[in-house]
N, C-alpha and C positions, 0 to 999 in steps of 0.2 A: 759383582752382583748380576744376577740373571733375571730379566723381566720377561715374563711370558704373557702375551695378550690373550686372555681366554675369550673375550668378546669385545667388540668395538662399535656396537650399535646402540641406539637409544631405546627408550621404552617402546616395545613392540618389535624391535629388531628390524632386519631387512631380509626378505620382504615382510611387510606386515600382513597378517592373516587375511584381512578383508580388502586388500588394496591391489589394484592392477595398473598403478602409475608406471611410467617408463622405468624408473629405478627398481621398483618391485618386480616388474615383468622381467627385466634383465637379470635380476638376482635369481629368479626361478629357472632361467634358461642358460645362464653363463656360469661356468665353474669359477669359484673364487669371488663372486660378487655378493654373496649373502653374508650377513653379519648377525651374530647373536648379541644379547645384551652385554653392556660393557663391564669388564672386570679384568684384573691382572693378578698374576701370582709372581711372587718374588722369592728367590732363593740365593744361597751363596754358591752352591756347587751343583745344583740341579737335583738335589735329594729332597730334603724336607722343604716345604713351601709355606709362605705366608700369603694369605688370600686377602685381596682388597675388593670388597663387595661380594655379595653372594646372590647371583641372579637366578631367575626361573630356569635358565638353561644350564645350571651348574653341573649336573650329572653328565650331560652330553659334552660340556666343555672339558671336564677333567678326562673323560675317555678320549676325546678327540686329540688332546695335547699330550696324552700319555702320562698324566699325573695320577696314575693308578697304582694299586698295591703291587709290590714286587714279591713274587712267590717265595724267593729265597730269603726274604726278610720278614715275611708275614708270620705273625704268631697265631697259631690255630686258624690259619687261612684268612686272617684279618690284618689290615695295616692302614693307618691314615697317613697320607703324605702331606696333609694339611696340619701345620703346627699351630697356627693362630689365624683368626679372621679379624679384619678391621673394616667397619662399615662407615660409609661417608655420610649417609642421611637416610631418612625414613621412606623414601619412595619405593614402590614395590619392585621395580626392576633392579634395585640395588640390595634388597633385603630378603625376599621370600625364599631364596635358595638355602637359607640356613635350615629350613625344614628337612633338607636332604640328610642332615646329620642325626636325625631322630631314628635311625635304623641300625640294626646290627650291633656290633660291639660298642660299648661306651668308651670314648677316648677323652672325654672331658676337655674339649677344645675351647680355649679362651676366645670369647667374642668381645672385642673392644669397640666402643662407639661413643659418640657424644652422650653425656649423662642423660639428657632428655630423651634420646633415642632408645637407650637401654630401658628406661622406665616405660616408654611407649610400647615397645615390643614385648618385653618380658614381665612387666608388672613389678611387684615387690615381693619380698619374702612372705610366704604364706598366702599371697594373693596374686597368683600368676595371671598373665594375660594370655591371649591366643597363642603366641609363639612360645611362651613359657611352658604351656601345657600340652601343645600338640606333640603327640608321641612321647610325652614326658621329656621334651627337648631340654629345657633348662634345669630339670630335676636330675637328669641322668647323663646327658650327652654333651652339652656345652656349658661353659661357665661365663655368663654375661658379666662384663666388667665396665664400669663407668670410667671413661678415659678423660681426665681433666685436660683442658686445653694447654698445649705446650709441654705436657709431661712426657718424658721419654721412657719408653719401655724397650726391652730387648727380647723379642720373641724367639730369635735364633742367636746363637753365639756370633758376635761381631756384626749383627744387624740391628740397627737402632731405628725406632719409629716414633714420631711425635705427630699429634694432630693440631691443626690450627683452624679457627673458624673463618668461613668465607660466606659470601652471599649466594643464596640460591632459593631456599624454600620460602614460603609465604610467612610474613610477620603479622600476628594478630594484634588486636587493639591493646591487649594487656602487655605487649612487648615480647611475648613468647613466639616461637616458630612452630609452624604446622607443616608436616607431622613432627618435625624435629628440626634442630639446627643442623648445619652442614659443616663437615670438616674436609679440608684438604689434608693430605699426608705428606710428610717429609721423611724419606727413607734414606739412611746412610749406612755405608759399609766400606771400610778400608779407604777412606777418603773420597769415595764415589757418593754422589748425592742425586736423588731422584725425587721430584715433586709430582704428586698425582692429584689432579682436580678434574674428574670427569664431568662434573656439573659445577659451573661457576657463573655467577650473575654479573660480575664486574672484576676487571683486573685493577684492583685498588693499588695505591702506592705501596701498601704493606706487602701485598702479594708480589709486586714487581721487584721490591727489594729482596724478598725471600728467594725468588727464582734466579736472580742474578748470579752467574757463576755455577749454576746447577749443571750437572752432566746431562740430565734428561728432564724435560718438563713435558708431561702428558696432560692435555687439557681438553676442555669442552669444544666439540664440533657439532653440536646438535643442529644448528642452523647456520647457513652461510650469510644470508641477509637477515636484517631485523624484521622485514615484512615478508619473510619467506612463506609463511602459512597463507597469507593473503594472495601472494603470487601463484602458489601451486594449488591450494585447496579452498581458497575463497573464505578463509577464516580470519576474524578480526584480531586475534591475539598475536602479539609480536614476540620476537625472541626475548627481549628484555622483560616483557610481561611474564614470561614463563621461567625467568631466572637463568637465562643463558646469554652470555656475551656472544654476539654473532662473529663468525670467523672472519668475515670481510673486514671487521674492525680490529680484531685481535692480531691478525697477521701484520698489520701496520704498527700496532702498539709494541709488539715483541721484537721488531727489527732492531738489531744492534744492542741487545740486552746482555750479550755475553753468555748465552745459554748453549751448551754443547749440542743437544738435539731437541727440537721441538716437534712433538708428535701429537696429532689431533685424533681424538677418539669420541665415542658416544654420538655417532652420526645418525641423524634422523633420516627416514626414507625419502624426505623431500630435498635433502642436501645435494646440490649439484656436484659436490666432490665425488659422489658415487658414480658419476658419468665420466669415464676416463677422457672423453673427448671435449669436455666442457672447459671453458676458459678458467673457471675456478681452480681446476686441477693444475693448470699451467701456472697460475699465479702462486699457488702453494709451492710448486717446484721451483719457481724463480726465486722465491724468498729463502729457499734451502730448507723448507719445512716438509713434514711428511704426514700422511694419513695412516692411521693404524688399520690393521686387518686382523681377523681372527687367526690365531696361531703365530703371529709375529713374535720373534724372539730378539731381545736386545741385551747385549752384554756391555756393562759399563764398569 
């Protein structure tokens, strides 16, 4: 199984367009420090890809990582290297990139997501919502599919994917989630197992049981500290308030869990892990964990 990190930043990426903090300034001036919005592509042999989340940076990411049409394989000059798309939840930095598929040839790409997210984005039969109708996306170009929790699908031969519900998005008074519930994904192939949770509000017992023995666990690194926004930006919201377990806590929780590789992604521009000289980066390295970067390639 080959995992390609298309993007490793949180909402807004790094640098954020309106920010000149130390991390954003460094990202503008130092090669390799910038990060686009978080997404990964998974393949068996480097050919056809399964995409997890579709960010506003998707077109740029596919070009940058070389997941582009191969002229010798393209039919009438068109080819999709994307076999299927799995969406984690309804926040814009994880979903709006599906609009990229509303151009050119219709490949009828399956889009799997939690049922409430499919309804939120695409509407219903005969009553499309914004994403359903933009460029006739759901009418001609993609096939929205409600993925029931724990149901296993096989988007590529020998690649199995199942979704499981995790904490992240807001819960409303009626018990529903806004804008949708959130899935982590478990991806398996030939005995290799990869768990992907770019946004997760809590490492519950259920999640910790699932990741035990996984070859790769890629998880939320939005904030290092719970009070990071107060420290850096003077904002009252905490990491937990926004549905993200802080890395300072998760690095301790994940110690000794029998996970092959732990890789952190979805870094906010405030995260001290973006500063190679910060103590946070040393702590991560001491634990044997890693921070993802755009273009990172992992074979398991």
